[in-house]
C-alpha positions in Angstrom: -16.4 -50.1 29.6 -13.0 -48.5 29.3 -11.7 -48.1 25.8 -8.2 -49.2 24.8 -6.0 -48.1 21.9 -5.9 -50.8 19.2 -2.7 -52.0 17.6 -3.9 -50.9 14.2 -4.7 -47.4 15.3 -3.8 -44.9 12.5 -0.7 -42.9 13.1 1.1 -40.2 11.2 3.9 -41.2 8.9 7.4 -40.0 9.6 7.2 -37.8 6.4 4.0 -36.2 7.6 5.5 -35.5 11.0 8.6 -34.0 9.5 6.4 -31.8 7.3 4.4 -30.6 10.3 7.6 -29.9 12.2 8.9 -27.8 9.3 5.6 -25.9 9.1 5.5 -25.1 12.8 9.2 -24.1 12.9 8.6 -21.7 10.0 5.5 -20.3 11.6 7.3 -19.8 14.9 10.3 -18.2 13.1 8.0 -15.8 11.3 6.2 -14.9 14.5 9.5 -14.2 16.2 10.7 -12.1 13.3 7.5 -10.1 13.4 7.8 -9.6 17.2 11.3 -8.2 16.7 10.1 -5.9 13.9 7.3 -4.6 16.1 9.7 -4.0 19.1 12.1 -2.2 16.8 9.4 -0.1 15.2 8.1 0.9 18.7 11.6 1.8 19.9 12.4 3.8 16.8 9.1 5.6 17.0 9.7 6.4 20.7 13.1 7.9 19.7 11.3 10.0 17.0 13.1 8.1 14.3 11.4 6.8 11.2 13.9 4.2 9.8 12.5 0.7 9.9 12.0 -1.5 7.2 11.8 -4.4 4.9 8.7 -6.1 3.5 10.4 -9.5 4.1 8.8 -9.6 7.6 5.3 -9.4 6.1 4.6 -12.6 4.3 2.2 -12.3 1.4 -1.2 -13.9 1.9 -2.5 -14.8 -1.6 -5.9 -15.6 -0.2 -6.1 -12.0 0.7 -4.8 -11.0 -2.8 -1.5 -9.7 -1.3 1.3 -9.3 -3.9 4.1 -6.9 -2.9 5.8 -4.8 -5.4 9.4 -5.3 -6.3 11.7 -2.7 -4.8 12.2 -1.0 -8.1 8.5 -0.3 -8.5 7.8 0.6 -4.9 10.8 3.0 -5.0 9.7 4.7 -8.2 6.2 5.2 -6.9 7.5 6.6 -3.6 9.9 9.0 -5.5 7.0 10.3 -7.7 4.7 10.8 -4.7 7.4 12.7 -2.9 8.3 15.1 -5.7 7.6 18.7 -4.7 6.0 18.0 -1.4 5.9 20.4 1.6 5.3 19.9 5.3 1.6 20.4 4.6 1.3 17.7 1.9 -0.6 14.6 2.8 0.1 11.3 0.9 -2.4 8.5 1.2 -1.5 4.9 0.4 -4.5 2.7 -0.3 -3.9 -1.1 -0.2 -0.3 -0.8 -1.3 1.8 -1.3 1.9 5.0 -2.0 0.0 4.8 1.6 -1.4 4.2 2.9 2.2 7.4 1.1 3.3 9.3 2.6 0.4 8.0 6.1 1.4 9.1 5.5 5.0 12.6 4.5 4.0 12.9 7.4 1.5 12.0 9.9 4.2 14.3 8.3 6.8 17.3 8.7 4.4 16.4 12.2 3.2 18.9 14.9 4.0 18.2 17.3 6.9 15.8 20.1 6.1 14.0 18.2 3.4 10.2 18.6 3.9 8.5 15.6 5.3 4.8 15.2 4.3 2.1 13.5 6.3 1.6 9.8 5.5 -1.6 7.7 5.7 -1.8 4.0 5.1 -5.2 2.6 4.5 -4.9 -1.1 4.8 -7.0 -4.2 5.7 -4.1 -6.2 7.2 -3.8 -5.5 10.9 -0.1 -6.5 11.0 0.6 -3.0 9.6 -1.1 -1.4 12.7 2.5 -1.3 14.2 2.8 2.0 12.3 1.1 5.1 13.7 0.0 6.1 10.2 -2.1 2.9 9.9 -5.9 3.3 9.3 -8.0 0.1 9.1 -9.6 -0.1 5.7 -12.2 -2.4 4.1 -12.9 -1.7 0.5 -16.4 -3.1 1.0 -17.1 -0.1 3.2 -15.3 2.6 1.2 -16.4 5.6 3.3 -16.0 4.0 6.7 -13.0 6.1 7.6 -12.1 8.8 10.2 -14.0 11.9 9.3 -11.0 14.2 9.7 -9.3 12.6 6.6 -12.0 13.7 4.2 -10.7 16.0 1.5 -7.2 16.2 3.0 -5.0 14.2 0.6 -2.8 15.8 -2.1 -1.1 12.6 -3.4 -2.8 9.2 -3.6 -1.7 5.8 -4.7 -4.2 2.9 -4.8 -3.9 -0.8 -5.6 -7.4 -2.3 -5.4 -7.0 -5.8 -4.0 -9.3 -7.6 -6.4 -9.8 -7.4 -10.2 -13.5 -6.9 -10.0 -15.8 -4.0 -11.0 -17.2 -3.9 -7.4 -13.7 -3.5 -5.8 -12.5 -1.0 -8.4 -15.6 1.2 -8.1 -15.6 1.2 -4.3 -11.9 2.0 -4.1 -12.6 4.9 -6.5 -15.2 6.2 -4.0 -12.5 6.1 -1.3 -10.0 8.0 -3.5 -12.6 10.7 -4.3 -13.5 11.0 -0.6 -9.8 11.4 0.4 -8.9 13.9 -2.3 -8.3 17.5 -1.5 -10.4 19.5 -3.9 -8.6 21.6 -6.5 -8.8 25.3 -5.9 -8.4 28.5 -7.9 -6.4 30.0 -5.0 -2.8 28.9 -4.0 -2.2 26.1 -1.5 -2.4 27.1 2.2 1.4 27.0 2.5 1.9 29.5 -0.3 1.2 33.2 0.0 1.1 33.4 -3.8 1.6 31.2 -6.8 -0.3 28.7 -8.9 -3.8 27.5 -8.0 -4.0 24.2 -6.1 -4.2 21.4 -8.8 -6.0 18.1 -8.8 -4.3 15.6 -6.4 -1.6 13.6 -8.0 -3.0 10.1 -8.5 -1.4 6.7 -9.3 -3.5 3.6 -9.7 -1.9 0.2 -10.1 -4.2 -2.7 -11.2 -4.9 -5.2 -13.9 -4.9 -4.4 -17.6 -8.4 -5.8 -18.0 -9.7 -3.2 -15.6 -8.8 -0.4 -18.1 -12.3 0.5 -19.2 -13.6 0.6 -15.6 -10.7 2.6 -14.3 -10.9 5.3 -17.0 -14.6 5.6 -16.4 -14.6 5.8 -12.6 -11.6 8.2 -12.4 -12.6 10.4 -15.4 -12.8 13.5 -13.2 -9.1 13.0 -12.2 -8.0 12.7 -15.8 -6.5 9.3 -15.2 -4.9 7.6 -18.2 -3.0 4.4 -19.0 0.8 4.9 -18.8 3.5 2.8 -20.5 5.1 1.8 -17.2 4.7 -1.9 -16.2 4.7 -2.5 -12.5 6.8 -5.4 -11.2 6.0 -7.6 -8.3 8.6 -9.2 -6.0 7.4 -12.8 -6.7 6.0 -12.2 -10.2 2.3 -12.1 -11.2 0.4 -14.0 -13.9 -2.0 -11.1 -14.5 -0.9 -8.3 -16.7 -0.6 -5.1 -14.6 -0.9 -1.6 -15.8 0.0 1.7 -14.1 -2.6 4.5 -14.5 -1.9 8.1 -13.6 -3.0 11.6 -14.1 0.5 13.0 -14.9 3.5 12.2 -17.1 7.0 12.0 -15.7 10.5 10.7 -16.3 9.2 7.3 -15.2 6.5 7.0 -17.8 4.6 8.5 -20.7 1.1 7.7 -22.0 0.4 4.3 -23.5 -0.9 4.5 -27.1 
């Protein structure tokens, strides 16, 4: 027997329909914006240019624990990672794409002749695969990375995505694996000079991770700084910046 729609069949209210229309319109606009960003990035890369970017095209996914830094913080981190670099310097950005974007923008606006280091972005979010420096990264498999990256990084910044001992410890394994070992001899690009030091390391994570952080990064001399990272949309958890060097941006927290 053929079925017929009944008069009392449940239908969506006008308010619900309007909400759905707004949702799909926003989703389509975001997809269009992202497609334009990818096309622009591809064109610029083909032209051997590096200027791209704004994090606005990459919506945060809180379920994936994505919280982008404010421009002030991302810019400061980028500046400190770029201090004293050479063409042979490699900077690794682990789970901190807003710092990677700040690095790209800083290098694109640098004066001619300024050394441009190698960049690597280790990131779980495949949207960032539009960049040639992207390397897929899952903290649950901390050493599942291209073999040629082992022991190659002179500057590293990491922002473990979750405030758990498991995530912090596994991210530390990745950082140690990436780090170029210190040496009693000068760096390869120097015929003479100072021995190659421990890689410059910045870690940005929650205040309550302090004991774990100082333990798993003891070999790097990581300490708590007095700088307080800022996030673009705020964050309820108290965040600390940890580092193995002092600078104009911060000193040690007492």
